[in-house]
Structure formats: C-alpha cells, structure tokens
C-alpha positions as CSV (number, residue, x, y, z in Angstrom):
1,M,-2.7,11.8,10.5
2,L,-2.4,10.1,7.5
3,N,1.0,9.6,5.7
4,I,1.3,9.3,1.7
5,L,4.5,8.3,0.2
6,V,5.0,9.4,-3.4
7,L,7.4,7.1,-5.3
8,C,9.3,7.7,-8.7
9,T,12.6,6.2,-9.9
10,G,14.7,9.1,-9.4
11,N,13.0,11.1,-6.8
12,S,13.8,14.2,-8.2
13,A,10.7,15.8,-10.0
14,R,7.4,14.3,-10.2
15,S,7.6,12.6,-6.7
16,I,9.2,16.1,-5.2
17,L,6.3,17.9,-6.3
18,G,3.7,15.4,-5.1
19,E,5.4,15.5,-1.8
20,A,5.3,19.5,-1.6
21,L,1.5,19.5,-2.9
22,I,0.1,16.8,-0.5
23,N,2.0,18.8,2.4
24,A,0.3,22.1,1.3
25,R,-3.1,20.9,0.4
26,G,-3.4,18.0,3.2
27,Q,-3.8,21.2,5.8
28,G,-2.6,19.3,8.6
29,R,-4.6,16.1,8.1
30,V,-2.2,14.4,5.5
31,A,1.5,14.3,5.6
32,G,3.4,13.8,2.1
33,Y,6.8,12.1,1.6
34,S,8.5,11.0,-1.3
35,A,11.5,8.5,-2.4
36,G,12.7,6.8,-5.4
37,S,13.8,3.2,-6.3
38,A,17.0,4.5,-7.8
39,P,17.4,8.2,-6.2
40,T,19.4,10.8,-8.2
41,G,20.7,12.4,-4.9
42,T,19.2,15.5,-5.7
43,P,16.1,17.6,-6.8
44,N,15.5,18.7,-10.0
45,P,16.4,22.6,-10.0
46,L,13.5,22.8,-12.1
47,A,11.1,20.8,-9.6
48,L,12.1,23.5,-7.1
49,E,11.9,26.7,-9.4
50,T,8.3,25.3,-10.3
51,L,7.3,25.1,-6.6
52,A,8.5,28.4,-6.2
53,A,6.7,29.9,-8.9
54,H,3.5,28.4,-7.4
55,G,4.2,29.7,-4.1
56,L,5.2,26.4,-2.4
57,P,8.3,25.8,-0.3
58,A,11.3,25.2,-2.4
59,T,13.8,23.8,0.3
60,G,13.8,20.9,2.5
61,Y,13.4,18.3,0.0
62,S,15.7,15.4,-0.6
63,S,16.4,12.8,-3.3
64,K,16.1,9.6,-1.2
65,S,15.8,5.8,-1.4
66,W,12.3,4.2,-0.8
67,D,14.7,2.2,1.8
68,V,14.1,5.0,3.9
69,F,10.5,4.1,4.4
70,S,11.2,0.3,5.4
71,A,13.3,1.4,8.6
72,A,11.8,0.5,12.0
73,D,12.0,4.1,12.6
74,A,10.1,5.3,9.5
75,P,6.6,7.0,9.7
76,V,4.0,4.3,9.3
77,L,2.4,4.6,5.4
78,D,-1.2,4.8,5.1
79,A,-0.9,5.3,1.2
80,V,1.9,5.0,-1.6
81,I,1.6,6.7,-4.8
82,T,3.9,5.8,-7.9
83,V,3.9,8.5,-10.4
84,C,6.2,6.9,-13.1
85,D,5.5,3.5,-15.1
86,S,9.0,2.1,-13.9
87,A,8.4,2.4,-10.1
88,A,4.9,1.2,-10.7
89,A,6.2,-2.0,-12.1
90,E,8.8,-2.7,-9.7
91,V,8.8,-5.2,-7.0
92,C,8.2,-2.4,-3.8
93,P,9.5,-3.3,-0.5
94,V,7.0,-4.6,2.0
95,W,5.6,-1.7,3.8
96,P,5.0,-1.9,7.6
97,G,1.2,-1.8,7.8
98,A,0.2,-2.6,4.2
99,P,-0.8,0.6,2.8
100,V,-3.3,1.6,0.2
101,K,-1.4,1.9,-3.3
102,T,-2.4,3.5,-6.6
103,H,-1.0,4.3,-9.6
104,W,-0.9,8.0,-11.2
105,G,1.5,7.8,-13.9
106,L,3.0,11.1,-15.4
107,P,5.3,11.6,-18.1
108,D,8.9,12.5,-16.8
109,P,9.6,16.3,-17.0
110,A,13.3,15.7,-16.0
111,A,13.8,13.7,-19.4
112,I,13.0,16.6,-21.7
113,A,16.5,18.2,-23.0
114,D,15.2,21.8,-23.9
115,A,15.3,24.1,-21.3
116,E,11.9,26.0,-22.1
117,A,10.1,22.7,-22.8
118,A,11.2,21.1,-20.0
119,R,10.0,24.2,-17.6
120,K,6.6,24.0,-19.4
121,A,6.3,20.5,-18.7
122,F,7.2,20.9,-14.9
123,H,4.3,23.5,-14.5
124,D,2.1,20.9,-16.7
125,T,2.9,17.7,-14.1
126,F,2.7,20.4,-11.0
127,N,-1.1,21.5,-12.5
128,T,-1.9,17.8,-13.1
129,L,-0.7,16.7,-9.5
130,D,-2.2,19.6,-7.9
131,A,-5.6,18.7,-9.5
132,R,-5.5,15.3,-8.5
133,I,-4.2,15.9,-5.2
134,T,-6.8,18.7,-4.4
135,A,-9.7,16.3,-5.4
136,L,-8.0,13.6,-3.4
137,M,-8.2,15.9,-0.3
138,A,-11.8,17.1,-1.2
139,A,-13.1,13.4,-1.1
140,L,-11.3,12.4,1.9
141,D,-14.1,11.8,4.4
142,G,-12.1,10.5,7.6
143,D,-8.7,10.2,8.9
144,D,-8.2,6.6,8.7
145,R,-7.0,4.0,5.9
146,D,-10.4,2.9,4.6
147,A,-11.3,6.7,3.9
148,L,-8.4,7.1,2.3
149,K,-8.7,4.1,0.1
150,R,-12.6,5.3,-0.5
151,A,-11.2,8.6,-1.9
152,F,-8.6,6.9,-4.1
153,D,-11.5,4.8,-5.6
154,T,-13.8,8.3,-6.1
155,L,-10.8,9.7,-8.2
156,A,-10.4,6.4,-10.1
157,A,-14.2,6.4,-11.3
158,R,-14.1,9.9,-12.4
159,Q,-12.8,10.3,-15.8
160,D,-11.6,13.9,-15.6
161,T,-9.1,13.0,-12.7
162,P,-7.6,9.6,-13.6
163,A,-5.9,7.8,-10.6
C-alpha cells in the first residue's frame, strides 16, 4: 500500500478533498492522508458538503498539523502533494523515508466569501483534484515509490493535467 499525504496550510478544504479522493480512487492500492502547516482545527463544512454531493464519505476527517506525520508511529509516506502555494513554499518537516514530492497549486475555495460562489469553487476544486487523482491512479504501473514517481512524471508531462 502506498501512502500519499496532501498538504495545505489550513487542512480544511483542498487537502481534505484530496485525502477523500485518494482513498476513493486508490482502490486499496493507495491510502490518502491530509494535514496542514497551520491547521484550522475543523474541516470546512463546504468541503464535507461537496464530498457528500459527490457520493463520498463526509465524516471522519480532521484538520491536523503535519507534525502528526513526522512522529515515530506515523505511516511511512511515499508521496507528499502540496495543493496551495503557501504550503509549497514553506520548509516542510523532514519526512521519514524521503517521499516523492509534487505541487498541484489550486485556488483556495474557502477564501471566497459569497456562499454560492464558494460552493461552486468547492465543486470546481473537487473536479480538478478528481481528474488529477484519477489520472495518477491510471498512470500508476506498480506498487512502489518508483512507480509513484513515474506516475507523477507522466502527469507533469501532460498539458491537460498539470502536476
């Protein structure tokens, strides 16, 4: 089983959606996790609403610090995906096992004040992440970190699915 951590600053929106999608699309081959550099403490209600609207579980998520994944008893990470520019620019902890890293920068739907515009932005973010994660799973030709790196490289080479 490959373990992928999705990082964002607040761990309330994009990273929660990424965690849910990796677990849904990973089909037992890949496990998804999420964390933040400055977690908000709770998942954004619109993130949970969006998951439910797309038929994915909307419970069991938490907004937590990335420090959880540098602890001795944490799952060994095979990849770390940053989904916001501020998290990508921060100095990340030294992860045990030196996981593959990639950046999928996406606008923060939680930053939108208008409720209907925010709801649409959450669905757009979900759809973008779903396309990238589905493509990642399709490109994954093995069950080790090298296969994961090749899959990320394949995605990065495609203009329609930027990595």
